[in-house]
C-alpha positions as CSV (number, residue, x, y, z in Angstrom):
1,M,72.4,68.0,17.6
2,K,74.0,70.8,15.3
3,Y,75.1,74.2,16.1
4,V,75.9,77.5,14.7
5,E,79.5,79.0,16.1
6,V,79.3,83.0,15.9
7,S,82.8,84.1,16.2
8,F,83.1,88.0,17.2
9,S,86.1,90.2,17.1
10,I,85.9,93.0,19.5
11,M,87.8,96.2,20.3
12,P,88.2,96.9,23.1
13,F,87.7,93.4,24.1
14,E,86.8,94.0,27.9
15,P,83.9,95.0,28.8
16,W,82.2,94.4,25.4
17,N,82.8,90.6,25.6
18,E,80.8,90.8,28.6
19,I,78.3,93.2,27.3
20,I,77.7,90.7,24.3
21,I,77.6,87.7,26.6
22,A,74.7,89.2,28.5
23,N,73.0,90.2,25.4
24,L,73.0,86.8,23.7
25,S,72.0,85.1,26.9
26,I,68.5,86.4,26.4
27,L,68.4,84.7,23.3
28,P,68.9,81.0,23.0
29,Y,72.5,81.1,23.2
30,E,73.9,78.0,25.1
31,S,77.4,78.3,25.7
32,F,80.5,80.8,25.1
33,M,84.1,80.7,25.0
34,E,86.8,83.2,24.7
35,E,89.8,82.5,22.8
36,G,92.6,85.3,22.9
37,E,90.7,88.5,21.9
38,Y,87.8,86.5,20.4
39,L,84.5,85.6,21.8
40,K,82.7,82.5,20.4
41,A,79.1,81.8,20.9
42,Y,77.0,78.7,20.3
43,I,73.4,78.3,19.6
44,Q,71.5,75.3,18.2
45,E,71.0,75.7,14.5
46,Q,67.3,75.6,14.6
47,D,67.1,78.2,17.0
48,F,69.7,80.6,15.2
49,D,68.4,83.8,13.6
50,S,70.9,85.6,11.8
51,L,68.5,88.8,11.4
52,D,68.5,88.8,15.4
53,L,72.4,88.6,15.4
54,K,72.7,91.4,12.9
55,D,70.0,93.8,15.0
56,L,72.1,93.3,18.2
57,V,75.5,94.1,16.6
58,L,74.0,97.2,15.0
59,K,72.8,98.4,18.3
60,L,75.9,97.8,20.2
61,K,77.9,99.5,17.3
62,T,76.0,102.8,17.9
63,N,78.2,103.1,21.1
64,K,81.3,105.3,20.2
65,G,84.6,103.6,20.6
66,V,83.7,99.9,20.0
67,I,84.4,97.9,16.9
68,I,82.5,94.5,16.5
69,N,82.9,92.1,13.5
70,Y,81.3,88.8,13.6
71,E,81.1,85.8,11.4
72,Y,79.2,82.4,11.8
73,K,79.3,78.9,10.7
74,N,77.6,75.5,11.1
75,I,79.3,72.8,13.1
76,E,78.7,69.4,13.9
77,H,77.9,68.2,17.3
78,Q,80.9,68.9,19.6
79,N,82.6,66.9,22.6
80,W,81.4,69.7,24.9
81,N,82.9,68.2,28.0
82,H,86.1,68.1,26.3
83,V,85.9,71.8,25.3
84,W,85.2,73.1,28.9
85,E,87.7,71.3,30.3
86,S,90.1,72.6,28.3
87,H,89.1,76.3,29.5
88,F,88.0,75.3,33.1
89,E,90.3,76.7,35.7
90,P,89.7,76.3,39.6
91,V,88.1,79.0,41.2
92,S,88.9,80.2,44.9
93,I,86.8,82.7,46.7
94,N,88.7,84.4,49.4
95,D,90.2,80.9,50.3
96,Q,86.9,80.0,52.0
97,L,85.4,78.4,48.9
98,H,86.9,76.2,46.3
99,I,84.9,75.5,42.8
100,L,86.8,72.5,41.0
101,A,86.2,70.1,38.2
102,P,86.1,66.7,38.6
103,F,89.6,66.4,37.2
104,H,91.0,69.0,39.3
105,P,93.3,67.9,42.6
106,K,91.5,68.8,45.7
107,D,94.2,67.7,48.6
108,K,95.7,71.1,48.7
109,C,92.4,72.9,49.1
110,Q,91.2,74.0,52.6
111,G,87.4,75.6,53.5
112,L,84.3,74.3,51.4
113,I,85.0,72.5,48.1
114,I,82.2,72.3,45.5
115,E,82.8,69.9,42.2
116,I,81.1,71.2,39.2
117,E,80.7,69.6,36.0
118,P,79.0,72.4,33.9
119,K,78.3,70.9,30.5
120,M,76.0,73.6,29.0
121,S,74.7,75.2,32.1
122,F,75.7,78.6,33.5
123,G,77.6,79.0,37.0
124,T,81.0,78.0,37.5
125,G,82.3,80.7,39.6
126,H,84.4,82.2,36.7
127,H,81.6,84.9,35.8
128,Q,81.6,87.8,38.1
129,T,77.9,87.6,39.1
130,T,78.4,84.0,40.2
131,F,81.7,84.9,42.0
132,L,79.8,87.9,43.7
133,M,77.0,85.4,44.9
134,C,79.3,82.9,46.0
135,E,81.2,85.5,48.1
136,E,77.9,86.7,49.7
137,I,76.3,83.3,50.5
138,T,79.4,82.2,52.2
139,S,79.2,85.2,54.7
140,L,75.5,84.4,55.7
141,S,73.9,82.4,58.3
142,L,71.6,79.9,56.6
143,D,71.3,77.5,59.4
144,G,68.0,76.1,59.1
145,K,66.8,78.5,56.4
146,K,64.6,77.6,53.4
147,V,66.2,78.7,50.3
148,L,64.9,79.5,46.5
149,D,67.7,79.3,43.8
150,M,65.9,80.8,40.9
151,G,67.7,80.1,37.5
152,S,70.0,77.1,39.4
153,G,71.9,76.4,36.2
154,T,74.6,73.9,37.3
155,G,73.5,74.1,41.0
156,V,76.5,75.6,42.4
157,L,74.4,78.2,44.5
158,A,72.1,75.8,45.6
159,I,74.8,73.4,46.7
160,L,76.8,76.2,48.3
161,A,73.5,77.1,50.2
162,E,73.2,73.4,51.9
163,K,77.1,73.4,52.5
164,C,76.2,76.7,54.6
165,G,73.7,74.9,56.4
166,A,70.3,75.6,54.5
167,K,67.7,73.0,55.7
168,E,66.0,72.9,52.5
169,I,66.6,74.4,48.7
170,L,64.4,74.7,45.9
171,A,66.5,75.1,42.6
172,I,64.4,76.1,39.6
173,D,65.5,76.4,35.8
174,I,63.6,77.0,32.6
175,E,66.2,74.8,30.8
176,S,65.9,71.2,31.1
177,W,69.5,70.3,30.7
178,S,70.3,72.8,33.5
179,V,68.0,70.6,35.8
180,E,69.6,67.6,34.9
181,N,73.2,69.2,35.4
182,C,71.8,70.5,38.7
183,E,70.6,67.3,39.9
184,E,74.1,65.7,38.8
185,N,76.0,68.0,40.4
186,T,74.0,67.6,43.6
187,K,74.6,64.0,43.7
188,R,78.4,64.8,42.8
189,N,78.6,66.7,46.1
190,K,76.6,64.5,48.0
191,C,73.6,67.0,48.8
192,S,70.4,65.8,49.9
193,K,68.5,69.0,50.6
194,I,68.2,70.4,47.4
195,I,65.0,69.7,44.8
196,S,65.8,70.5,41.3
197,K,62.7,71.5,39.2
198,L,62.0,72.7,35.8
199,G,60.1,75.5,35.8
200,D,59.4,79.4,35.9
201,I,58.7,81.9,38.5
202,I,54.7,80.4,38.8
203,D,56.3,77.5,40.3
204,I,56.9,79.3,43.6
205,N,53.6,80.8,44.3
206,G,52.1,79.6,47.7
207,Q,55.7,78.9,48.9
208,Y,57.6,80.9,51.4
209,F,61.4,81.6,51.8
210,D,63.9,82.6,54.0
211,V,66.4,83.4,51.3
212,I,66.0,84.0,47.8
213,I,69.0,84.1,45.3
214,A,68.5,84.9,41.7
215,N,71.2,85.2,39.0
216,I,69.5,85.9,35.9
217,N,69.2,89.3,34.0
218,K,67.8,92.7,34.5
219,N,64.7,92.1,32.7
220,V,63.7,88.5,33.9
221,L,64.7,90.1,37.6
222,L,62.4,93.2,37.1
223,A,59.6,90.9,36.0
224,H,60.2,88.5,38.8
225,L,60.4,91.2,41.9
226,P,56.7,91.1,42.7
227,S,56.8,87.5,43.0
228,Y,60.0,87.2,45.0
229,S,58.5,89.7,47.5
230,K,55.2,87.9,48.0
231,C,57.1,84.7,48.7
232,L,59.8,86.2,51.0
233,N,59.5,86.0,54.9
234,T,59.7,88.7,57.1
235,N,63.4,90.0,57.2
236,G,64.2,87.5,54.8
237,I,66.8,88.1,52.5
238,L,66.9,88.5,48.4
239,L,70.3,88.3,46.6
240,L,70.1,89.5,42.9
241,S,72.7,89.5,40.4
242,G,73.4,88.8,36.6
243,F,73.4,92.7,35.7
244,F,75.8,95.5,35.0
245,E,76.4,98.4,37.9
246,T,74.5,100.6,35.4
247,D,71.3,98.9,35.7
248,A,71.4,98.5,39.6
249,E,69.4,101.8,40.3
250,D,66.5,100.4,38.0
251,L,66.2,97.4,40.1
252,I,66.9,99.1,43.7
253,S,63.6,101.5,42.6
254,A,61.8,98.7,41.7
255,A,62.6,96.5,44.7
256,F,61.3,99.6,46.7
257,E,58.3,99.5,45.5
258,E,57.8,96.1,46.3
259,N,58.7,96.8,50.0
260,L,62.4,95.6,49.9
261,V,65.1,97.5,51.3
262,L,68.5,97.5,50.1
263,H,71.1,96.3,52.4
264,S,74.3,96.4,50.3
265,K,75.6,96.6,46.7
266,K,78.9,94.9,45.4
267,I,80.7,95.4,42.2
268,K,83.0,93.4,40.5
269,D,84.5,94.4,37.1
270,G,81.5,96.5,35.9
271,W,78.9,93.7,37.4
272,A,76.8,94.1,40.3
273,M,75.1,92.3,43.2
274,L,72.3,93.8,45.4
275,Y,71.1,92.5,48.9
276,F,67.9,93.3,49.8
277,L,65.6,92.6,53.2
278,S,62.1,92.1,53.2
279,Q,60.0,94.2,55.6
280,E,56.4,94.0,57.2
281,S,53.8,95.7,54.7
């Protein structure tokens, strides 16, 4: 399988590196890596469209004060495990949760430990949105709860939900490699209450959940909100992330139309997480 590597030179690097990642994630880009002041993005050769890339960069360049240059090249299949191993540092969240790779030492970690081998999937705790979601989940009482993890990626949030007491977790992703990765990480963490499924929002119809967690992107979340509302039990919890702070008000307004009440909002480096509660109609 051949890939195209797109290398971006960005000034200022932050927060535009994250903005580019968020936009490319809507397209079929599979992996991202930062090397110094360069951002590298990877996409399968068959899915690469140079015009889509050019249009995106031109759109971003309309913002004053940002300089973006890029180049791309075809590359042979890489040893992706070696790539992420060389960049994957341990993640600790308030000393309550430690997200580690299989090669990280665990003897000095106290609290919950999740071992993740991400491969090509999203969700290691490094990204601000995953960090925010993990932080919030560890504060919830999930004993006996039924949980939906929509856009499960590596399965890190589903695994955390089980470790926090959830009785049943449905983890759904639209990408087959994410489903496989989630299943591998579920076994790695000796979890038994997670069902990993290839699918989309239609696959939750007719089911009801006490807690729904969705770390995707703004446009997908807006499209999914009516379904989340219908499938959430009364006084259920909906956690949303995967978007910038500037997009939060759009999601809050849309959620209000679906009878979801904002409980709290958290921000990390310009990224947001929203906590909603469902109400009786």
